[in-house]
N, C-alpha and C positions, 0 to 999 in steps of 0.2 A: 713379618716375612722379610721385609727389606733389611731390618737389623740383623736377622739371622744370616742372610747371605753376606752382608757386609762383614760381620764378625768372622764368618768362615774364611773369607778371602784375606782379611787383614791378619787373622791368626796364621794362615799359611805363610804369608810374607814374613811375619815376625819370627816364625819358626825357622825360616831359611836363614835369617840373620843370626839367630841363636846357634844354629848348627855350624854356619860359616864354613870354614875350611877344615873342620874337624873330620869330615868324611874323606876317606882315601879310596877312591874307586879304581877298579882295574881298568886299564886302557882298553877301548873297544877294539874288537877284531876288525881287521881290514878286509872284510869280505865284499865281493862285488855282487850287485844285484843283477837280475836278468834284464836283457835289453828290451826296451819299449820304444817303438817308433824311431829306431836308429839311435836312441840314447840309452840312459841307464835309469832303471827304476830306483826308488829310494831303498837302499840297504838299511838295516836296523839303525846304524848310527846316523845315516843321512836323514832318517825320519825325524831326528831331533833338530834338524836345521831347516825346516820348512819356511821359517821366517826369512831365510836368505834367498828365496825365490823372487824373481823380479815381478812386479805388479805391472802388467802390460797396459792396463786401463789409464795409467797416468802419463801425461806428456813428458815429464821429467822422469826418466827411468830410475827407479829405486827398488830396493828389496822391501818386503813387508815390514821388516824390523826398522827400516830407515824412515818409513812414512810416519809423519806425526799424527795424522788423522787415523782413527781406528779402522784397521783392515785385517782381513783373514784370507789366507790363500790355501786352497785344497789342491794337492797335486800328488802324483805318484801313487804309492800303495795306500796312503791315507784317503785319497780320492776314490780309488777302486773299492775300498771297504765301505765308503759312504754312499756310493752311487745307488740311486733308487729310481722309481718310475717317473718322478717329477723333480723339477729344479727345487721346489720348496722343500720336499722331503730330503733331498740330497744335502742341503745346507742346514737342516733344522736342528742339528746337534751342536752348532756353534753358539757360544754365548751371545745372547741378544738377538738371535734369529730363530723364528719359528715358521710355521707354514699354515696356509689355509687348507681346506680339504673339501673336495666335492667328488669323492671317489678316488680310486687308486691311480687314475691317470690325470688328475687335475689338482694341482697345488702350487700356489704362488708364494714366494717368500714374504714373511712379515718381519720387519726389522724394527726392533725397539717399539713394538706396538703399532707401527705404521704399515699399511699395505695398500693394495690397489694401485692407483695412478701415482702414489707417492714413492713407490719403489720401482726403479728402472731395472728391467731384465734385458741384458744386452747379449748379442752374439758377436764376439770379437770386436767389442767396442761400439757396435751399432745397435739400434733398437731392434727388438725381436719382430716388430712389424705385424703382430697379431692384434686381437681385440680382447686379450685376457684381462685388461683393466676395466672393461665395460661391465662385466658381471663375473661373479666368483665361479660360475659353472663353465667358464671358457678356459680351455687349456692353453698353456704357453707352447708356442710352436718351436721349441728347442729340445733336442734329444740329449739328456745328461749323460747317457752311456757313451757318447762319442767325445766327451770333453777330455782335453789334456790337462786343463787347469781351470779352476773356478775361483774367482776373486769376489770377496764380499766387502764393499765399502760401506761402513756403518756411519750414520749421521748424514747431514745434508751433502749431496753430491751435485747440487744444482750448478755449481761453479763450472763443472766440466761437461755435464750432460743435459743441461736445460732445466726449465722450471719444474718439470714433473718429478725429478729425483730429489724431492725435498726430504725424503726419509732414508735414502741410501740406494745402492746399486749392487746387482749381482751380475757379473760379467763372465760369460762362458767362453773359454778359449779352446777352439777345436782344430786349428791349423788348416782350415779349408783353403785359405789362401796362404801358401808358404811365404815367409819373409826371410828365410835363410835356407841354404842348401842342406839337405839331409846328410847325416854323417856317412850313410852307406847308399849305394845305388838303388837298393831295394829293401824296404823295411815295412813293418806294419804290426798289426795285432788283430786278434779275433776273440770272440767270446760266445759261449753257449751256456744258457742257464735255464733251470726249471724251478718251480715253486709249488709245493704241495697244497698251499693254502688257497690257490686260485687256479691250479693246473696251468701255471705259466709256461710258455714256450718263447724264449727270447734268443735271438742270434744277432750278432753285429760283427762287422769287420771293417778295417781301414787299411789302405795301402799308400805308402809314400815312395815316390820314385825320383831319383836325381840323375840327370843326364846333361853333362856339360854345365851350361848356365841356366838350365831349366829344372824346375821342380814340379812334380805332378802329385795330386792327391785325389783319392776316391774313398768313399765310405758308404755304408748302408746299415740299416737296423730294421729288424722285424720283431715285434713283440705282440703276443696274443694271450689273453687270459680269459678264463670263465668268471662267473660271479665268485667273489671271494668269500671265505669263511669268516664270519664274525664270531665273537665269543659264544653266542647262543644260536648259531646256525647260519645258513647262507644269507648273504645280503643280496636280495634280488636286484637285477638290472644294474649290476656293478661291473659288467664285462668291459674289456678294453682291447682294441686292436690298433697298433701304431706301425706305420711304415715310413721310413725316411731314408734319404740318400743324397749324395752330392758329388760333384766333380769339380776340381779346381786346379789351377796351375799358375806358375809365376816365372818370369824372367828375372834372374838375380845376378847383379854384377857389382863391381866396386863402387859404381856411382849410385847404386840404390836398387830398387826392385819395383816391379809392377805385375799385378796378377788379377785374376778374376775367378769367380766360382758361381755355379748354379746349383741350387739345392731344392729339394721337394720334401714336404712334410704332410703326411696323411694321418688322420686320427678318427677313430670311430669308438664311441663309448656310451654307456648308459648313465642315466641319472638315478642314483640309488634312492633319492627322495620321491621319485615318481615311477614306481614299478608297474603301474597300471593294475587293472582289475578285469581279468578275462571274463568273469561271471557277469560283469556289467558291460562287456564289450568295449572296455577301455584299454587301449594299448599303452605300452610303456613310453616314456619320454627318452629319446636317444638323440645323440648329437654327432655330427660329422663335420670335420674341418679339413681344408686343403689349402696349402700355401706353396707358392712358387717364389723363390727368392733369387735375385741376381746381385752379386757384390763385386765391386772393383776396389782395389786397395793398392797403395803404392807409397814409395818414399824416395827422397833424394838425400844423399849424404854430402854435407859441406857444399851446398849449391852456390853460396857467395859469402863474402866477408860478413861476419857478425851473426850468421845463422849456421848452426851445426847440422840441422836436418829439417826437411819439410816432409810431413806425412799427410796423406789424404785418403779418404774412403768415400764411396758412394754405394747406396743400397736401394734397390727397388723391390718391393714386395707386392704380390697379388694374392689376396687372402679371401677365402669364403668359409662361412660357418653356418650350418643348417641345423635347426632344431626340429625333430620329428615328434609328433604325437601319434603313436602307433605308426601307420603308414602314411599319415597325412603330414604335410609340411606345415609347421607352425610359424617359424620366423627364420628368415635368411639374413645373415650379417655379411656385408661385403666391405672390404677395405683395400684400397690401393694407396701405397705410400712411397714417397721418395725422400731420402735423407742423405745429406752430405756433410762432410766435415774436413777442415784443413787446419793443421797445426804446424807452427813454426817454432822450433827449439833454438833459442838464442845461444850464442857463444858466451862463455863466462865474461862478465864485465864488472870490474872492481869487486870481485868476489861473489857477485850475484849470478845465479843461474835462473833461467826463466823460460816460459813458453807463452805464446799467444795464438789466437786463432778465431775461427768463425764456424758456424754450424747453421744448417737450414733443414726444415722439415715441411713437407706438403702431404697431407693425408686426406683422402676422400672416403668418408665413412658413410655407409648406407645400411639401413635395416628395412626389410621388405616382409609384408605379411600383416594379418589382422592384429597380431600381437607385437608389431614393431614399435617398441616403447621409446626409441630414440630416433629422431628424424635424420634424414640425410644431412651431413654436415661436412663442410670443407674447412680444414684446419691448416693454417700456415704459421710457421714460426721461424724466426731468425735470431741469432745470438752471436755476440762477440765476447771473448773472455781473455784474461791474462793472469798469469801467476808468476811469482818471483820467490826465490829461495836463497838463503845465505847461511853459511855455517861459520862459527867461531870455535874456539877450543872446546868448550863445554856447553855451547849454546847454539841452537838452530832456530831459524825463523822462516815461516811460510806466510806469504801474503797472496790474496787472490780476489778477483772481482769479475762479475759477468753481468751484462745487460741483454735482455731479451725483448722481442716484440712478438706477440702471439695473438692470432685472431681465430674465432670460431664463427663460421657463417652457415646457419641452418637454412634449408629450403623452407620458404614461407615463414621465416622467423626473423628476429632482429639479430644482426651481427654484433658480436661482442669482441672487444679488443682489450688487450692487457699489456702492460710493460713491466714485467718482473725485473727486479735487480737483486743481486746476491753478492755478498762479500764475506771473506773469512780471514782469520789470522790464527796461526798455529805456532806454539812455542814448545821447544824441547830442551830440557835441562839434563845434563849428565851429572847427577848428584855425586856419584862415585862410579868406579869401574863397573859395578854390578847393578847399579840403581839408576833408573831413568824416569823423569817426570815429564809428562806431556800435558799441555793446556791447549784447548781448542775453543774458539768463539766463532760462531757462524750466524749471519743474518741471511736468510734465504726466503725467496718468494716463489709462489706457484700460481699459475693461471688455472682456473677451474677446467676440468675435462668436459667432454661433450655430454656424457651421461649425467654429470652433476648439474649441468646447466639446463638441458633440454629434455630429459627423460619425462615421459607422460604416457603411461599405459601399462597393461598387464604383461608380466613376464612369467610364462608358465614354468620355466626351468627353475627359478628361485621361488616360485609360488608367492608372488607379490605383485602389487600394483604400485609401480614406482613413479614418483613425482619429482621433477627437477626443481632447481632454484635459478630461474633465468636471470635474476638480478644479482647473482652471487658476485662478490668482489674477490680480488686475489688474496691468497692466503699467505701470511707472513709468519716465519718461524725464527725465533731467537734462541739459540742453543749455546749452553756453556758446558764444557766437559773437562774433567781432570782424570788423567790416567797415570798409574804407577806401575812400572815394569821392573822385575828383578830377574837377572840372568846370571847363572853360574854353571859350573860343569855338571851339577847334578839336579838343578832345579831351574825351571822357567815359570814365572808367575806374573799374572797381569790382573789389575783391578781398575775398573773404571766407574765413575759416577757422573751422571749428566742430568741436566734440567733443560727442558725445551718448552718455552712459552709461545703459544700460537695466538696470533690475532686473526680472527675471522676463520677459524678452523671449520672445514667442510666435512660433514659426516652424514651417514644414512641412518635414520632412526625409525623404529616402528611407532606408528601413531596410535594404534589401538582401533583405528577405523577399518571398515571393510568396503571394498569396491569390486564389483563383478565377482563376488564370493572369494576375493583374495585380500589378505591383510595389506594395508597401505603403508608403504615406506616412503618417507619424505626426506629429500636432501635438505639439510639445514646448515646453519652457520652460527658460530659463537666462539668466544675466546676460551682457550683451554690450556692446560698445563700437563706435560708428561715429565716424569722423573723416574730414574731407574739406576740400577747397579748391575755390573757384570764382573764376574771373577773366574779365573782359570789358573790352575797350577799343574804343571807336569813334573812329577818326581821321577828321576832316572834312578831307580832303586838298585839296579845292578847292570854293569856293562862288562862282561867277562866271557870266559870260555864256555860257561854254562848257559849263556844266553843273555838277552837284554830284557829287563823287566821295567816297565813304565807304569806309573800310577797317575791317572789324570782325575783331578777334582774340578768341577765347574758348576756354575750357577748363574742365574739372572732373574731379574724381576723388574717390572715396569708398572707404574701407577698412572692412570690417565683420567683426568676429571675436567669437566667444564668449570669455568669460573663461577657459575651460579650454584655449584655444588653437585650437579648431576654427574653420573658416570657415563663415560663414552661406551658405545657398544662394541662387542667382539674384541675385547682386549685380552691378549694372551696372559695366562697366569704365570706366577713365579715357578722356577724349576731348580732342582739341584741334581747333580749327576756324578757318577764315579765310573771309571773305566780302568781295568787292569789289562795290560798288554804284555805279551811275551813273544820274543822272536829269537831264533837260533838257527844259523845256517839256512836250511831250506824251509823251516817252519815259521809260521806266524799264527798266533792265537790271541783271542781277547774275549772278555766278558764284561758287560757293563749294565748299569741300571740308571734310569732317569726318573725322578719323582716329579710329577706335575701336581702343583697344589690346586686345591679347589678354587674356582672362580665364582664368587658370590657378589662381587662388586660390579653388578650388571646394570645396564640401562633399563629404563621402563619397558615392560613387556618382553624383556629378554630373559630366557631361562638360565639358571646357573648350571655349572658343571662340577661334578665331583672330582676329587683328586684321584690319581692313579699312578702306578709305577710300571714302566716298560723295561723288561729285562731282555737283552740281546746278547748274542755270542757269535764269534767268527773263528774259523780255523782254515788254514790254507797250507799247501805243500807245493814247493817249486822245484823243478828239476830241468836240467839242460839235456837236449838231444844232440845238438851240434854247438859249435862255437858261437853261432849267431841265433840260435833258436832255443827258447825257454817255454816251459809249460807250467801253469799253475792250476791245481785242483783246489776248490774251495767249497765251503759250506757256511751258510749264514742262518742263524736262528733269530727270529723276531717275535716279540711279545711272548716269551717262553712261558710265562705264568698265565697266559690267556686272560689278561685283564680286559674289562670293558672300559675302553678309553674314548672319550668324546672331547674333541678340540673346541675350546671356547671361541676360536677364530672362525669356525665353520658355520655356514648358514644351515646345514643339514645335520648338525650334531645330534639332534634328538631322534633322527631317523636312521642315520648311518654312522655307527661307531667305527673306529679304526679296525683294521683286520685283526683277527685273533691269532693264536699261535700258528706259526708257519716256519717251514724250513726250506731253504733254497740250496740247490747244488749246482755247480757249474765248473767249467774249465776255461781258462784263458791261454792264449798262445801269443808269444812275443817273438817276432822274427825280423 
């Protein structure tokens, strides 16, 4: 499988060289897209330039194409088409990124085979503040339908975001704290959609107001679904109800800005693996979560000599998560966290640009109930970081380092302290005008999470008896990656190969034992190796009066093994995909297929998954009613061949396949 994907991507690149400048394309039409949030959505030709979008998660502002480390940005029409009920599903068609699955409302990103605490999910650069890393059945408290932009940083991101992000980061940018004045005094967008596969009813809206030096923002979302249709019938207890909203505002001037936002997220959903048995008087397992979040964010421009900008943010989250067994409360999870960050961007010095800063985290986590499998734990973390960058004619160099201090202090337990250290070097070579070669080497360390250290007890939602590893040591990753990029007027192609060697890798494995009628899963530690390939090519087949035709080919694969030869559990299989897109004036349409290979390289006591192919389609029509108001009618078809699809990354894959054939209809308004 690895060789197949590698050959496909290399063949694509070599084909580009062979074709070279022989192709004479018509110049793209200069059509304007409809307004969105006071700006302009991606018109067909702008959709080819998504790499030019700024990556907000980085202290040194750069476009995605300028960043040496692997990064993907979703925005505009591409993001609208990708949006789904979870962050994981929204980004899951990007090479190297898949998702977990615990029903239609619960899915966390999996980056290059790594998930859980190793992947940071951020809201505007700050932690989501939920407990989605504690267990796969816990939802992420971020609403993807409100995102303006989603940034995926693949590979170790510990340098910027702390020791947890050893696998990567997904940053959701939603503009809840404005950092610039809107283009118009009043703008916004709204959306209504329905889905026949789960009787979905979704509505969302956001408004941005500018008045003098002040900018205000408000948004809200409501989503309600019944049990969804699987390929062979209803999946019981798979309903979902989500409500969220926020209000924020900023003062913005020449000297900088300062703003704050308050948001609320409510979620109620069923566990498809535990539908209950009415005949036995057994109720279904359902989950409810609620989070209130307070954010403060600001920046100063040119505060003093040698510093171009100071940026800071602070977040406080108050989170609760309750698991019900029928009408009875099983376990309650509570988390209160404070997180702050300060970045200083230095002025250019002898050709070097750079940034340095500090970050802190304080989280009080508590589980209450007979099945509280993780004790109350106070986690404190502090970190300092620095990064430098310099460019020459055909050469670019990135350097970075970070030192952290983290402690986990359980009630009636032994406090553990760790001092992770991370460093990175990135090199970019411009081999020719169209060819770029990137090299990245990272050494990253991660402190064990609370559940990895202190878990000890039954967890009904995942049907397991979970046991922690209280003497776990910090995890060390040494990754080497090479990436080759080709850019021309008619083709953009990328190929990456990486190897990641872990010392003391922490993983959750089935032991084959039974405790309290539940299978025992033990947190364990051992040396491991991940290696993988990613490839993507976008062919601009036609850009003329008849429309814009794009063909996208993509694929990825990762192999993960312990040094003793054993397979690691829940590793995503290899994939290949193809998407054909057409756009002309007011119309957009696409059809695509993704082939997921079988996953039979499983850990002991883990069941394999068969391969499957998902076929999706999209069509939309946009029209203007005024100079500032546009409407978009759209329809999305998913799993059109009604395949039985089970994700190898899911704990409940054997009981809950992905949804079967479904069609969604909706309307968006931009004003």
